[in-house]
C-alpha positions, 0 to 999 in steps of 0.5 A: 665921527661927528663934526669930523670929515671922514677920511678915506684910503684908496688903494688901487693901482688903476688910475681909472679907478682912482679917478672914479672914486675920487669923483664919487667920494670927493663930492661927498666931502670925504677927505681922500688919500690914495695909495697905488701899492701895498707898501704905500698903503701901509705907509700911509695908514700908519702915519694918518689912519684913516676912518675907512680903507677901500682896498684892492686885492690885485696890487704890485708888491704886497698884494691887498690880502696881505695889506688887509692882514698887516693893517688888521694887526695895528688898525681897527678902521673898517676895510671894504675890499673892492676887487674884479675877483669874484670867486667866493673863495677869495671873498672869504679869505678876504673877510677872514683876514679882517675885511669888513665888506667886499664889493666887486668891481664893476660897481654901482656908485650908490651901492658903493657910498651905501657900504661906506656909510654903513661902514662908518656908522658902525665904526662910530658906534663901536667908538661910542660904545668903547667911550661908554665902557671906559667911563663906566670903568 
């Protein structure tokens, strides 16, 4: 991800949350894409794969669990679930389906940004390791 502005796909049906995340992420030079539902999220991610997905679980149509499950069949980018659902069973389900992290709403902007940075770091390290392995083969 060196030299490249990371793109983040925000998937949330609440316009206030999308506005808040646009404000929090936009001033930090992240490229932003937005989806209001699961179908739109899958379409955007397939056309322009993001570096990170921020995914709400409560979506109209295809819910966040199914979006996560589907994305994991063809994308490797990190997925951060951002949801009002705080039940441990739902957190476990999301993580087992392929989410990399889980943060409950309401959230603190600083913690949210730290989790995004951590996911981007890990993703960049995974890419570097994969490149080294390919060169050595």
